[in-house]
C-alpha positions as CSV (number, residue, x, y, z in Angstrom):
1,M,27.5,16.5,6.7
2,H,28.6,13.8,4.2
3,Y,27.7,10.2,4.1
4,K,29.0,7.5,1.8
5,I,26.5,4.9,0.6
6,A,27.7,1.9,-1.4
7,R,25.4,0.7,-4.2
8,T,26.3,-2.4,-6.0
9,N,23.1,-2.7,-8.0
10,F,20.8,0.2,-9.0
11,F,18.0,-0.5,-11.5
12,G,19.9,-3.6,-12.7
13,K,23.2,-1.8,-13.2
14,D,26.4,-1.8,-11.2
15,F,27.5,1.5,-9.8
16,C,30.4,2.8,-7.7
17,T,30.0,4.3,-4.2
18,F,28.5,7.8,-4.2
19,V,28.3,10.5,-1.6
20,L,25.1,12.3,-0.4
21,N,25.8,15.8,0.9
22,F,22.7,16.4,3.1
23,D,23.6,20.1,3.6
24,S,23.2,21.0,0.0
25,L,21.1,17.9,-1.1
26,A,23.6,17.3,-3.9
27,V,24.3,13.8,-5.2
28,T,27.8,13.3,-6.5
29,S,29.2,10.3,-8.3
30,L,30.9,9.1,-11.4
31,A,27.5,7.5,-12.2
32,K,25.3,10.5,-11.2
33,S,24.0,11.2,-14.6
34,E,23.3,7.6,-15.4
35,I,21.5,7.1,-12.0
36,M,19.4,10.3,-12.5
37,N,18.5,9.2,-16.1
38,E,17.3,5.8,-14.8
39,I,15.2,7.6,-12.2
40,D,13.8,10.0,-14.8
41,N,12.8,7.0,-17.0
42,T,10.6,5.7,-14.2
43,K,8.4,8.8,-14.5
44,E,7.1,7.4,-17.8
45,E,5.3,4.7,-15.9
46,K,1.7,5.5,-14.9
47,F,0.8,5.5,-11.3
48,Y,-2.9,5.9,-10.8
49,H,-2.9,5.6,-7.0
50,R,-1.4,8.4,-4.9
51,L,-1.5,8.8,-1.1
52,P,-0.2,12.0,0.6
53,I,1.9,11.2,3.7
54,Q,2.2,13.2,6.9
55,I,5.8,13.3,8.0
56,R,5.8,12.9,11.8
57,F,8.5,14.4,14.1
58,N,9.4,11.0,15.4
59,D,10.1,9.8,11.8
60,V,13.2,12.1,11.8
61,D,16.5,10.7,13.0
62,R,19.4,12.5,14.6
63,Y,20.8,13.3,11.2
64,G,17.8,15.6,10.4
65,H,16.2,13.4,7.8
66,V,13.5,10.7,7.8
67,N,14.9,7.4,9.0
68,N,14.9,4.6,6.5
69,N,12.6,2.5,8.7
70,A,9.8,5.2,8.3
71,Y,9.8,4.8,4.6
72,F,8.5,1.2,4.9
73,A,5.7,2.5,7.1
74,Y,4.8,5.0,4.4
75,Y,4.9,2.2,1.8
76,D,2.6,0.1,4.0
77,L,0.1,2.9,4.1
78,G,0.1,3.2,0.3
79,K,-0.1,-0.6,-0.1
80,E,-3.0,-1.0,2.3
81,E,-5.0,1.8,0.7
82,Y,-4.2,0.6,-2.8
83,L,-5.3,-3.0,-2.0
84,R,-8.5,-1.8,-0.1
85,N,-9.5,0.6,-3.0
86,V,-8.7,-1.8,-5.9
87,L,-9.5,-5.2,-4.5
88,K,-12.4,-4.1,-2.3
89,T,-11.8,-7.2,-0.1
90,D,-12.3,-7.6,3.6
91,Y,-9.3,-9.8,4.5
92,R,-10.7,-10.6,8.0
93,A,-13.4,-12.7,6.2
94,A,-11.4,-13.9,3.2
95,Q,-9.6,-17.3,3.1
96,I,-7.0,-15.9,0.6
97,A,-4.9,-12.9,1.6
98,P,-1.8,-11.3,0.0
99,V,1.3,-11.4,2.2
100,I,4.7,-9.8,1.7
101,A,7.3,-12.3,0.4
102,N,10.0,-9.7,-0.5
103,I,10.5,-6.0,-0.2
104,N,13.3,-3.8,-1.5
105,A,13.9,-0.1,-1.4
106,D,16.3,2.3,-3.2
107,F,16.9,5.4,-1.1
108,I,17.7,8.1,-3.6
109,L,17.4,11.5,-1.8
110,P,16.7,12.3,1.8
111,I,13.3,13.4,3.1
112,F,13.2,16.1,5.7
113,Y,10.6,17.0,8.3
114,G,8.1,19.4,6.6
115,D,8.7,18.0,3.1
116,E,5.4,17.2,1.3
117,I,5.6,13.6,0.2
118,V,3.1,11.4,-1.8
119,I,3.4,7.7,-2.2
120,E,2.5,6.4,-5.6
121,T,1.5,2.7,-6.0
122,R,0.9,0.4,-9.0
123,V,1.0,-3.3,-9.8
124,S,3.9,-3.9,-12.2
125,H,3.6,-7.7,-12.6
126,V,0.9,-10.3,-12.0
127,G,1.9,-14.0,-11.8
128,N,0.1,-17.2,-11.0
129,K,0.4,-16.9,-7.2
130,S,1.9,-13.5,-6.7
131,F,2.0,-9.9,-7.9
132,T,4.5,-7.2,-7.6
133,L,3.8,-3.7,-6.3
134,K,6.0,-0.8,-7.4
135,Q,5.9,2.2,-5.2
136,R,7.7,5.5,-5.1
137,A,7.9,8.4,-2.8
138,I,7.7,11.8,-4.6
139,N,8.6,15.2,-3.1
140,T,5.6,17.2,-4.4
141,K,7.5,20.5,-4.3
142,T,10.4,19.3,-6.4
143,Q,8.6,16.5,-8.2
144,Q,11.6,14.3,-7.6
145,V,11.5,10.6,-6.9
146,V,13.2,10.3,-3.4
147,C,12.8,6.6,-2.9
148,Q,11.5,3.6,-4.8
149,C,10.2,0.3,-3.5
150,S,9.3,-3.1,-5.0
151,T,7.2,-5.6,-3.1
152,V,6.4,-9.1,-4.1
153,M,3.0,-10.1,-2.6
154,V,2.1,-13.8,-2.5
155,C,-1.4,-15.0,-2.1
156,F,-1.7,-17.1,1.0
157,D,-4.4,-19.5,2.0
158,L,-5.0,-18.7,5.7
159,K,-6.9,-21.9,6.4
160,N,-4.4,-24.3,4.9
161,Q,-1.3,-22.2,5.7
162,Q,0.2,-22.3,2.2
163,S,0.5,-20.2,-1.0
164,A,-2.5,-20.1,-3.2
165,L,-3.4,-19.2,-6.8
166,L,-4.1,-15.5,-7.4
167,P,-7.9,-15.1,-7.4
168,D,-9.4,-14.1,-10.7
169,L,-11.0,-11.2,-8.9
170,Y,-7.6,-9.8,-8.1
171,R,-6.3,-10.2,-11.6
172,K,-9.5,-8.5,-13.1
173,A,-9.3,-5.7,-10.5
174,F,-5.7,-4.9,-11.2
175,E,-6.3,-4.9,-15.0
176,A,-9.3,-2.6,-14.6
177,F,-7.5,-0.2,-12.3
178,E,-4.1,0.0,-14.0
179,K,-5.6,0.5,-17.5
180,D,-2.3,-0.5,-19.1
């Protein structure tokens, strides 16, 4: 079974259309080696937060692989646990809470039912009112990055219903946890 997937921008570079062959899990393209080199370069980044994910039967679509919608649920689990463990904040009682402003994913290789997947999460950028989470799904058997996600989280004042400055507590917690 073959599928063509058009990519216009991958890691800030333009690439031609490539074909995923889900029967053999091969990725073919004129840009294959460049894409894989870019993916391999992300392995140098340090991810201190890891969350194993249980692939559920209902995550799998009719093509036999995990549907792209399920990936975002996996990333949400990683995001929530990362923020709970790092910020140690009860958002039900807080006036300022992080909300998603933008989320993007690059689907690199398919995930199949029974694959052992871990979601890695880190903060890659901290701004005045926002921060960016970088996440990736790793197949633990092959150690391959199968998907990457970038999420911009904006601090939101729940009482005044507007964006807010990033609390100093967040900034210090991110710096202490990320160590870089």
